[in-house]
C-alpha positions as CSV (number, residue, x, y, z in Angstrom):
1,M,0.0,0.0,0.0
2,L,2.8,2.4,0.9
3,A,4.6,1.6,-2.3
4,A,1.5,2.6,-4.4
5,V,0.3,5.9,-2.9
6,F,3.1,8.2,-4.3
7,P,3.1,6.9,-7.9
8,L,-0.7,6.9,-7.8
9,L,-0.7,10.7,-7.3
10,L,1.8,11.1,-10.1
11,F,-0.2,9.0,-12.6
12,T,-3.5,10.7,-11.6
13,V,-2.0,14.1,-12.6
14,L,-0.5,12.8,-15.8
15,L,-3.8,11.1,-16.8
16,F,-5.5,14.5,-16.6
17,T,-2.7,16.6,-18.1
18,A,-3.3,17.5,-21.8
19,V,-0.5,16.6,-24.2
20,N,-0.2,17.2,-27.9
21,F,2.2,14.7,-29.3
22,G,0.2,14.1,-32.5
23,T,-2.9,11.9,-32.7
24,T,-1.2,8.5,-32.7
25,V,1.5,9.2,-30.2
26,S,-0.9,11.0,-27.8
27,Y,-3.3,8.0,-28.1
28,V,-0.5,5.6,-27.2
29,Y,0.7,7.9,-24.4
30,Y,-2.7,7.9,-22.7
31,I,-3.1,4.1,-23.1
32,I,0.2,3.7,-21.3
33,I,-0.6,6.2,-18.6
34,G,-4.0,4.6,-18.1
35,I,-2.5,1.2,-17.7
36,L,0.1,2.4,-15.2
37,F,-2.6,4.3,-13.3
38,W,-4.9,1.3,-12.9
39,T,-1.9,-1.0,-12.1
40,V,-0.7,1.2,-9.3
41,Y,-4.3,1.7,-8.1
42,D,-4.8,-2.0,-7.8
43,F,-1.4,-2.2,-6.1
44,Y,-3.1,-0.2,-3.3
45,V,-6.7,-1.4,-3.5
46,V,-6.1,-5.2,-3.4
47,P,-4.2,-5.3,-0.1
48,F,-6.5,-2.6,1.3
49,S,-9.6,-4.7,0.5
50,A,-7.8,-7.8,1.9
51,L,-7.5,-6.1,5.2
52,G,-11.2,-6.4,5.6
53,A,-10.8,-10.2,5.9
54,E,-7.7,-9.9,8.1
55,L,-9.0,-7.4,10.7
56,T,-11.9,-9.6,11.7
57,Q,-13.3,-13.1,11.2
58,N,-16.6,-12.3,12.8
59,F,-19.5,-12.9,10.3
60,N,-21.4,-9.7,11.0
61,D,-18.4,-7.5,11.9
62,R,-17.3,-7.8,8.3
63,N,-20.6,-6.2,7.2
64,N,-20.1,-3.4,9.8
65,L,-16.5,-2.8,8.6
66,R,-17.6,-2.6,4.9
67,T,-20.4,-0.2,5.9
68,V,-17.8,2.2,7.2
69,V,-15.8,1.8,4.1
70,G,-19.0,2.4,2.1
71,F,-19.6,5.8,3.7
72,F,-16.1,7.0,2.7
73,I,-16.5,5.5,-0.8
74,Y,-19.6,7.5,-1.5
75,L,-18.3,10.6,0.2
76,T,-15.4,10.4,-2.2
77,V,-17.7,9.8,-5.2
78,W,-19.6,13.0,-4.3
79,G,-16.3,14.8,-4.0
80,V,-14.9,13.8,-7.3
81,T,-18.1,14.5,-9.1
82,A,-18.9,17.9,-7.5
83,L,-15.4,19.3,-6.8
84,P,-14.1,19.5,-10.4
85,M,-17.2,21.6,-11.4
86,F,-16.3,24.0,-8.6
87,I,-12.7,24.1,-9.6
88,W,-13.6,24.7,-13.3
89,D,-15.8,27.6,-12.2
90,R,-13.1,29.2,-10.1
91,V,-10.4,28.7,-12.7
92,S,-12.6,30.1,-15.5
93,L,-13.4,33.2,-13.4
94,A,-9.7,33.7,-12.9
95,G,-9.1,33.5,-16.7
96,G,-7.6,30.0,-16.7
97,S,-8.1,27.3,-19.3
98,D,-10.0,24.0,-19.1
99,Q,-6.6,22.2,-19.2
100,L,-5.4,24.1,-16.1
101,A,-8.7,23.3,-14.3
102,W,-8.2,19.6,-15.0
103,I,-4.6,19.6,-13.7
104,I,-5.7,21.4,-10.5
105,S,-8.6,19.0,-10.1
106,A,-6.2,16.0,-10.4
107,L,-3.7,17.6,-8.0
108,V,-6.4,18.3,-5.4
109,I,-8.2,14.9,-5.7
110,G,-4.9,12.9,-6.1
111,G,-3.4,14.8,-3.1
112,A,-6.4,13.9,-1.0
113,G,-6.0,10.3,-2.0
114,L,-2.3,10.4,-1.0
115,I,-3.2,11.8,2.5
116,C,-6.0,9.2,3.0
117,G,-3.7,6.4,1.8
118,L,-1.0,7.3,4.2
119,I,-3.4,7.5,7.1
120,C,-4.8,4.1,6.3
121,W,-1.3,2.6,5.9
122,N,-0.2,4.1,9.3
123,F,-3.2,2.9,11.3
124,T,-3.4,-0.6,9.9
125,R,0.3,-1.6,9.6
126,G,1.1,-4.6,11.9
127,K,-2.6,-5.5,12.3
128,E,-2.7,-8.0,9.5
129,L,-3.9,-11.4,10.6
130,S,-1.0,-13.1,8.9
131,A,1.7,-10.9,10.3
132,G,4.3,-13.1,12.0
133,S,2.2,-16.2,11.7
134,T,3.0,-19.6,10.3
135,L,0.1,-19.3,7.9
136,V,2.0,-16.6,5.9
137,K,4.8,-19.1,5.3
138,N,2.3,-21.6,3.9
139,A,0.8,-18.9,1.7
140,N,4.1,-17.8,0.3
141,T,5.1,-21.4,-0.4
142,R,1.9,-21.9,-2.4
143,I,2.5,-18.6,-4.3
144,E,6.0,-19.8,-5.3
145,R,4.4,-23.0,-6.6
146,G,2.6,-21.0,-9.3
147,F,0.4,-17.9,-9.7
148,L,-2.1,-19.8,-11.9
149,R,-2.3,-22.7,-9.5
150,N,-3.5,-20.4,-6.8
151,Y,-6.4,-19.2,-8.9
152,I,-7.2,-22.6,-10.3
153,E,-7.6,-23.9,-6.8
154,L,-9.7,-20.9,-5.7
155,L,-12.0,-21.0,-8.7
156,K,-12.8,-24.7,-8.0
157,Q,-14.4,-23.5,-4.8
158,R,-18.2,-23.3,-5.3
159,P,-18.9,-20.2,-3.0
160,L,-16.2,-18.2,-4.7
161,Q,-17.5,-19.1,-8.1
162,N,-21.0,-17.9,-7.1
163,I,-19.9,-14.6,-5.6
164,T,-17.5,-13.8,-8.5
165,L,-20.3,-14.3,-11.1
166,T,-22.7,-12.3,-8.9
167,M,-20.2,-9.5,-8.7
168,I,-19.7,-9.4,-12.4
169,C,-23.4,-9.2,-13.1
170,L,-24.2,-6.6,-10.5
171,C,-21.2,-4.5,-11.6
172,I,-22.4,-4.7,-15.2
173,S,-25.7,-3.3,-14.0
174,F,-24.1,-0.5,-12.0
175,S,-21.8,0.4,-14.9
176,I,-24.7,0.6,-17.4
177,E,-26.8,2.7,-15.1
178,S,-24.0,5.0,-14.2
179,A,-23.1,5.6,-17.8
180,A,-26.7,6.0,-18.9
181,L,-27.6,8.4,-16.1
182,V,-25.6,11.2,-17.7
183,Y,-27.6,10.9,-21.0
184,L,-30.9,10.7,-19.0
185,M,-30.1,14.0,-17.2
186,N,-28.8,15.8,-20.3
187,N,-31.2,14.6,-22.9
188,N,-34.5,13.3,-21.4
189,L,-34.6,15.8,-18.5
190,G,-32.5,18.6,-19.8
191,L,-30.9,19.3,-16.4
192,S,-28.4,22.1,-16.1
193,E,-24.9,21.5,-14.8
194,T,-25.9,23.1,-11.5
195,T,-28.9,20.9,-11.1
196,Q,-26.8,17.8,-12.0
197,A,-24.3,18.8,-9.3
198,F,-27.2,19.1,-6.9
199,Y,-28.4,15.7,-8.0
200,W,-25.0,14.1,-7.1
201,T,-25.3,15.7,-3.6
202,C,-28.7,14.2,-3.3
203,Y,-27.3,10.9,-4.5
204,T,-24.7,11.0,-1.7
205,V,-27.3,11.8,0.9
206,I,-29.4,8.9,-0.4
207,T,-26.5,6.5,-0.1
208,F,-25.7,7.6,3.4
209,I,-29.4,6.8,4.3
210,V,-29.3,3.4,2.5
211,L,-25.9,2.1,3.8
212,P,-27.0,1.6,7.5
213,I,-30.3,0.2,6.3
214,C,-28.4,-2.4,4.3
215,N,-26.1,-3.1,7.2
216,V,-29.0,-3.6,9.7
217,I,-30.9,-5.9,7.3
218,A,-27.7,-8.0,6.6
219,N,-27.0,-8.5,10.3
220,K,-30.7,-9.5,10.9
221,I,-31.3,-11.9,8.0
222,G,-27.8,-12.7,6.7
223,K,-25.7,-11.0,4.1
224,R,-26.7,-13.3,1.2
225,N,-30.4,-12.9,1.9
226,A,-30.0,-9.1,2.4
227,L,-28.2,-8.8,-1.0
228,L,-30.9,-10.9,-2.7
229,L,-33.7,-8.9,-1.2
230,L,-32.3,-5.4,-1.8
231,N,-31.3,-6.2,-5.4
232,A,-34.7,-7.6,-6.1
233,L,-36.2,-4.3,-4.9
234,A,-33.7,-2.4,-7.1
235,A,-34.7,-4.5,-10.1
236,G,-38.3,-4.0,-9.3
237,G,-37.7,-0.2,-9.1
238,C,-36.1,-0.3,-12.5
239,V,-39.0,-2.1,-14.2
240,L,-41.5,0.3,-12.4
241,Y,-39.8,3.4,-13.7
242,Y,-39.5,2.1,-17.2
243,V,-43.3,1.8,-17.2
244,V,-44.1,5.1,-15.5
245,G,-41.1,7.0,-16.9
246,I,-38.6,9.3,-15.3
247,D,-39.9,12.8,-16.3
248,S,-38.9,15.0,-13.4
249,F,-36.1,15.6,-10.9
250,V,-38.2,14.2,-8.1
251,Q,-38.8,10.9,-10.0
252,L,-35.1,10.7,-10.7
253,V,-34.3,11.0,-6.9
254,I,-36.9,8.3,-6.0
255,F,-35.6,6.0,-8.7
256,S,-32.1,6.5,-7.4
257,F,-33.2,5.6,-3.9
258,L,-34.6,2.3,-5.1
259,Y,-31.6,1.5,-7.2
260,Q,-29.2,2.4,-4.5
261,L,-30.7,-0.2,-2.2
262,G,-29.2,-2.9,-4.4
263,N,-26.1,-1.0,-5.4
264,S,-25.1,0.1,-1.9
265,A,-25.7,-3.5,-0.7
266,L,-23.3,-4.8,-3.3
267,W,-20.4,-2.6,-2.1
268,I,-21.0,-3.6,1.6
269,L,-21.9,-7.2,1.2
270,G,-20.2,-8.3,-2.1
271,Y,-16.8,-8.0,-0.5
272,S,-18.0,-9.3,2.8
273,L,-19.4,-12.5,1.1
274,S,-16.1,-13.0,-0.7
275,Y,-14.2,-12.6,2.6
276,D,-16.1,-15.6,4.0
277,C,-14.7,-17.7,1.1
278,I,-11.2,-17.3,2.6
279,E,-12.1,-19.5,5.6
280,V,-13.3,-22.2,3.2
281,D,-10.1,-21.9,1.3
282,E,-8.1,-22.2,4.6
283,F,-9.9,-25.3,5.6
284,L,-9.4,-26.9,2.2
285,H,-5.7,-25.9,1.5
286,G,-4.3,-25.0,4.9
287,C,-3.4,-21.4,4.0
288,R,-5.0,-18.0,3.9
289,R,-5.1,-16.1,0.5
290,E,-6.8,-12.9,1.3
291,G,-4.9,-11.0,-1.4
292,A,-5.7,-13.6,-4.1
293,V,-9.4,-13.7,-3.2
294,T,-9.9,-9.9,-3.0
295,G,-7.8,-9.6,-6.2
296,L,-10.3,-11.9,-7.9
297,T,-13.2,-9.9,-6.5
298,S,-11.5,-6.7,-7.7
299,F,-11.0,-8.2,-11.2
300,A,-14.7,-9.3,-11.3
301,Q,-15.7,-5.7,-10.4
302,K,-13.5,-4.2,-13.2
303,L,-14.6,-6.8,-15.7
304,G,-18.2,-6.2,-15.0
305,S,-17.7,-2.4,-15.1
306,A,-15.9,-2.7,-18.5
307,L,-18.6,-4.9,-19.9
308,G,-21.2,-2.5,-18.7
309,M,-19.6,0.4,-20.4
310,W,-19.2,-1.6,-23.6
311,I,-22.9,-2.7,-23.5
312,S,-23.9,1.0,-22.8
313,G,-22.1,2.1,-26.0
314,L,-23.7,-0.7,-28.1
315,L,-27.2,0.2,-26.8
316,L,-26.7,3.9,-27.4
317,S,-25.7,3.2,-31.0
318,F,-28.6,0.8,-31.4
319,F,-31.0,3.5,-30.2
320,N,-29.5,5.9,-32.7
321,Y,-28.0,8.3,-30.2
322,D,-26.3,11.2,-32.0
323,G,-24.0,13.3,-29.7
324,T,-23.8,16.1,-32.3
325,Q,-27.6,16.8,-31.9
326,A,-28.8,19.0,-29.2
327,V,-32.2,17.2,-29.1
328,Q,-32.6,13.5,-29.6
329,S,-35.6,11.8,-31.1
330,A,-38.5,10.4,-29.0
331,A,-37.4,6.8,-29.8
332,T,-33.8,7.6,-28.7
333,E,-35.0,9.1,-25.4
334,K,-37.1,6.0,-24.9
335,G,-34.0,4.0,-25.5
336,I,-32.0,6.0,-23.0
337,L,-34.8,5.3,-20.4
338,F,-34.4,1.6,-21.3
339,L,-30.7,1.9,-20.8
340,N,-31.3,3.3,-17.3
341,T,-33.9,0.8,-16.2
342,I,-34.5,-2.4,-18.1
343,A,-30.9,-3.1,-19.1
344,P,-29.6,-2.8,-15.5
345,A,-32.6,-4.8,-14.2
346,I,-31.7,-7.7,-16.6
347,S,-28.2,-7.8,-15.3
348,I,-29.3,-7.7,-11.7
349,L,-31.6,-10.7,-12.3
350,F,-28.7,-12.7,-13.6
351,G,-26.7,-11.7,-10.5
352,I,-29.6,-12.8,-8.3
353,V,-29.6,-16.3,-9.9
354,F,-25.9,-16.8,-9.1
355,L,-26.3,-15.3,-5.6
356,W,-29.2,-17.7,-4.9
357,L,-26.7,-20.6,-5.4
358,Y,-24.1,-19.1,-2.9
359,P,-24.1,-21.6,0.0
360,I,-22.4,-19.8,2.9
361,N,-24.5,-18.7,5.9
362,Q,-23.7,-17.8,9.5
363,K,-24.2,-21.4,10.8
364,N,-22.0,-23.2,8.3
365,Y,-19.4,-20.4,8.4
366,Q,-19.1,-20.8,12.2
367,A,-18.9,-24.6,11.8
368,I,-16.0,-24.3,9.3
369,L,-14.2,-21.9,11.5
370,E,-14.4,-24.4,14.4
371,A,-13.4,-27.4,12.2
372,T,-10.4,-25.4,10.9
373,E,-9.1,-24.8,14.4
374,Q,-9.6,-28.5,15.2
375,K,-7.8,-29.4,12.1
376,K,-4.8,-27.1,13.0
377,T,-4.4,-28.7,16.4
378,G,-4.8,-32.3,15.2
379,Q,-8.2,-32.8,16.9
380,P,-11.0,-34.8,15.3
381,F,-13.5,-32.8,13.3
382,S,-16.6,-33.3,11.2
383,V,-17.6,-31.7,7.9
384,E,-21.3,-32.6,8.2
385,K,-22.4,-29.1,9.1
386,F,-20.7,-27.5,6.1
387,K,-20.2,-30.3,3.5
388,E,-22.1,-28.2,0.9
389,L,-19.2,-25.6,1.1
390,I,-16.5,-28.0,0.1
391,K,-18.1,-30.1,-2.7
């Protein structure tokens, strides 16, 4: 984590600095900077996410921990959507260019990321579950035996298969809806930049309301059941608003509340569900691979997001969206509504199917923890209470 925070600031600034090396060279330049940015970003995020599994093995505390993370995620989302608009306004009034506004935005946001990254590193160092334990030796030995073997072993695990596919589907949904929302606000609703900035503030407030709701429900009925329920409500909200339409700012906010029930639950419970697979892996193979599991979860997230963006582009083209036109046709506006509602709902429904097959609950999770401890100390143990986890 410490190795990543300084180059992450550098590549953030370079990514938003305009260059003019000619069309082809500039294109290659931004591809390289983009790859370096995401590589360094994952260098920080994968071990950061793995800490969630290392700091606690309590079934519900992992939900609580991810809820706190969720608050800061969405506070940051609000900051990075609203702050650049404010900076552009200030720079413009001072006679500066758009290029300068982008550089200042990158420096401010990247600098905030650097400070937060250093704070996190400082207060979590030495608290890793594997620090100084014999388990880390086993894990390192297994890594030396082959990178691919680690993931082949992990992907044979049924719970991890289910949550990985769930994560891909729900991230496709979120990516489609996020991309389409811009077109809905600009074309269907004709919202000004100021109103759109206000919407993102409302969006953040909605999320802050929804996050504790998700957490309480998950701790009451189980994280899998909570994720199923809240995403079913989100999909239902998508279908409802395709039928009635999103024709006003108020309708947009209500729709966002319903959708955020499922989306917020994903960022709390998706990672928490994947953390529980680590204990299954430890029982089966005798080592803990938090980094590998959370790396797989992070890959699923990015794959789903990339697929969602690609699908959004295909559907916009299918609905004859023309970015050069100030006003789109009625059919295109209906297509944009479809892109915001039915398309995400379909992907959510696929995610619900895979999540339904996810077998870990609080009882069999506790049973596998106890059996793992018995296995470590050479005591007799039974797999009867969690045999569905290790098929």
